[in-house]
C-alpha positions, -999 to 999 in steps of 0.1 A, spaced: 1 1 -1 11 34 -7 11 64 19 9 98 18 20 117 51 15 154 56 37 175 79 61 168 65 53 155 35 63 123 27 53 91 7 59 57 17 48 20 12 43 -11 31 36 -46 19 8 -66 31 -29 -65 48 -25 -52 83 -51 -30 106 -46 11 101 -36 9 140 -8 -13 128 0 7 97 7 38 125 24 19 144 52 9 123 53 47 109 55 55 148 23 76 147 2 82 173 -28 68 164 -52 99 180 -28 127 162 -32 119 124 -66 109 108 -63 83 83 -80 89 47 -88 63 19 -104 76 -10 -134 101 8 -133 75 34 -124 82 67 -109 49 83 -111 38 118 -77 23 138 -100 -12 133 -101 -12 97 -75 -31 77 -59 -21 49 -34 -39 22 -18 -41 -16 -33 -16 -36 -49 11 -13 -39 41 -13 -37 60 25 -34 95 35 -23 105 67 -30 139 81 -24 154 113 -54 165 136 -53 202 137 -75 223 163 -81 261 169 -101 290 158 -103 326 166 -104 340 203 -134 364 202 -165 368 171 -159 397 147 -173 426 158 -174 417 196 -146 433 206 -147 468 225 -117 484 239 -112 481 270 -123 516 289 -138 537 264 -166 555 268 -199 553 251 
Protein backbone atom coordinates (compact mmCIF):
# COMPACT_ATOMS: atom_id res chain seq x y z
CA UNK A 1 0.00 0.00 0.00
CA UNK A 2 1.08 3.55 -0.69
CA UNK A 3 0.85 6.06 2.16
CA UNK A 4 1.04 9.84 1.81
CA UNK A 5 2.03 11.59 5.01
CA UNK A 6 1.47 15.31 5.63
CA UNK A 7 3.54 17.63 7.79
CA UNK A 8 6.16 16.90 6.67
CA UNK A 9 5.12 15.64 3.25
CA UNK A 10 6.52 12.25 2.29
CA UNK A 11 5.41 8.97 0.77
CA UNK A 12 6.11 5.46 2.00
CA UNK A 13 5.03 1.99 0.89
CA UNK A 14 4.26 -0.93 3.17
CA UNK A 15 3.58 -4.52 2.07
CA UNK A 16 0.75 -6.82 3.19
CA UNK A 17 -2.64 -6.57 4.85
CA UNK A 18 -2.84 -4.98 8.29
CA UNK A 19 -5.03 -2.88 10.53
CA UNK A 20 -4.73 0.88 10.38
CA UNK A 21 -3.44 0.97 13.96
CA UNK A 22 -0.64 -1.44 12.99
CA UNK A 23 0.28 0.74 10.01
CA UNK A 24 0.50 3.76 12.31
CA UNK A 25 2.60 1.79 14.81
CA UNK A 26 5.05 0.81 12.04
CA UNK A 27 5.32 4.48 11.07
CA UNK A 28 5.81 5.49 14.73
CA UNK A 29 2.68 7.69 14.69
CA UNK A 30 0.30 8.03 17.65
CA UNK A 31 -3.21 7.06 16.41
CA UNK A 32 -5.00 9.94 18.18
CA UNK A 33 -2.89 12.57 16.44
CA UNK A 34 -3.87 11.83 12.83
CA UNK A 35 -6.73 11.09 10.44
CA UNK A 36 -6.30 8.17 8.04
CA UNK A 37 -8.16 8.54 4.75
CA UNK A 38 -8.66 6.11 1.86
CA UNK A 39 -10.26 7.84 -1.12
CA UNK A 40 -13.16 9.78 0.39
CA UNK A 41 -13.45 7.48 3.44
CA UNK A 42 -12.17 8.22 6.92
CA UNK A 43 -10.80 4.95 8.37
CA UNK A 44 -10.96 3.69 11.93
CA UNK A 45 -7.99 2.14 13.71
CA UNK A 46 -9.43 -1.39 13.36
CA UNK A 47 -10.09 -1.30 9.60
CA UNK A 48 -7.88 -3.52 7.46
CA UNK A 49 -5.93 -2.10 4.55
CA UNK A 50 -3.70 -3.85 2.09
CA UNK A 51 -1.84 -3.96 -1.18
CA UNK A 52 -3.36 -1.64 -3.76
CA UNK A 53 -4.74 0.79 -1.17
CA UNK A 54 -3.66 4.41 -1.21
CA UNK A 55 -3.90 6.08 2.17
CA UNK A 56 -3.40 9.64 3.29
CA UNK A 57 -2.37 10.42 6.86
CA UNK A 58 -3.20 13.96 7.97
CA UNK A 59 -2.37 15.50 11.34
CA UNK A 60 -5.30 16.54 13.52
CA UNK A 61 -5.32 20.28 14.10
CA UNK A 62 -7.52 22.38 16.31
CA UNK A 63 -7.89 26.05 16.99
CA UNK A 64 -9.98 29.01 16.01
CA UNK A 65 -10.49 32.70 16.57
CA UNK A 66 -10.40 34.15 20.07
CA UNK A 67 -13.58 36.22 19.69
CA UNK A 68 -16.32 36.56 17.09
CA UNK A 69 -15.79 39.51 14.76
CA UNK A 70 -17.48 42.72 15.86
CA UNK A 71 -17.58 41.75 19.55
CA UNK A 72 -14.30 43.31 20.54
CA UNK A 73 -14.66 46.62 22.35
CA UNK A 74 -11.67 48.44 23.68
CA UNK A 75 -11.76 48.31 27.47
CA UNK A 76 -12.23 51.64 29.26
CA UNK A 77 -13.71 53.35 26.21
CA UNK A 78 -16.41 55.94 26.81
CA UNK A 79 -19.76 55.51 25.07
